[in-house]
C-alpha positions, 0 to 999 in steps of 0.5 A: 726683479724689477718687473715682478716690483714694478708690476706691483707697486705701478698700480699702486704708484698711479691711484696715487696720480704719480707715475714710476720713474726708475727702480733701483735696488741697493745695498747687499741681499741681507740689508737691500734698500728698494728706490722707487723714483716717482713723479707727476705734472707739477712735481711730486711732495714728500709728503705724497711720496711718503703716503705712497710708501705706506700704501706699497708697505700695507701690503705682503708683496714686497716681503714676498720678493724680497725678502724681510731685510729691505729697506723702502725709499720712495722719492722725487727723481730729483732735479739734476736728473738728466731728462733723455725720454718723451715721457721725461720731456713730457712730465717736466713741461712748464718747468725750466730746463737746460737743453745741449743740443746739436745740429748742422752748425754745431753744438747748442746750450739753450735754457728755457720754460718747457713749454711742449713737448710731442714725438717731434722734439720741444719748444723752449722759451726763453727771452729771445722766444720760442726755439723748437728742438728735435728730440734726436738732437739732443744730447743733454738735458735737465732741470735747472732752478730759473735764477 
């Protein structure tokens, strides 16, 4: 089911300059909630989520897939969503992160602005300078508010 939903909604989301991050189906068959988590580099606003939602609801495709008893929510993935994939990191370049990683010296946590992300790893910058962290060594990463 999620694959069919994705193939329908993804082009609409991309037309609005955003990308589909995750699909969640909640609730019962008679009262389903379809949650589409969308984002873009630099973040996404509530108004942009509303425009995407309206564009998706202009068609009958979701009615055909889910029936008439569903509610659509289009939302940002939120700051507390863990960053796991290279694409997650690429999307959050420029944002402040807390990254827990493992190397030969043990488990470490670094906080800083994400300056770059590629297949080899990420670059965090803080007061101590730039820190290159291999993607494979990252245990946990998420956005935080910079105080």
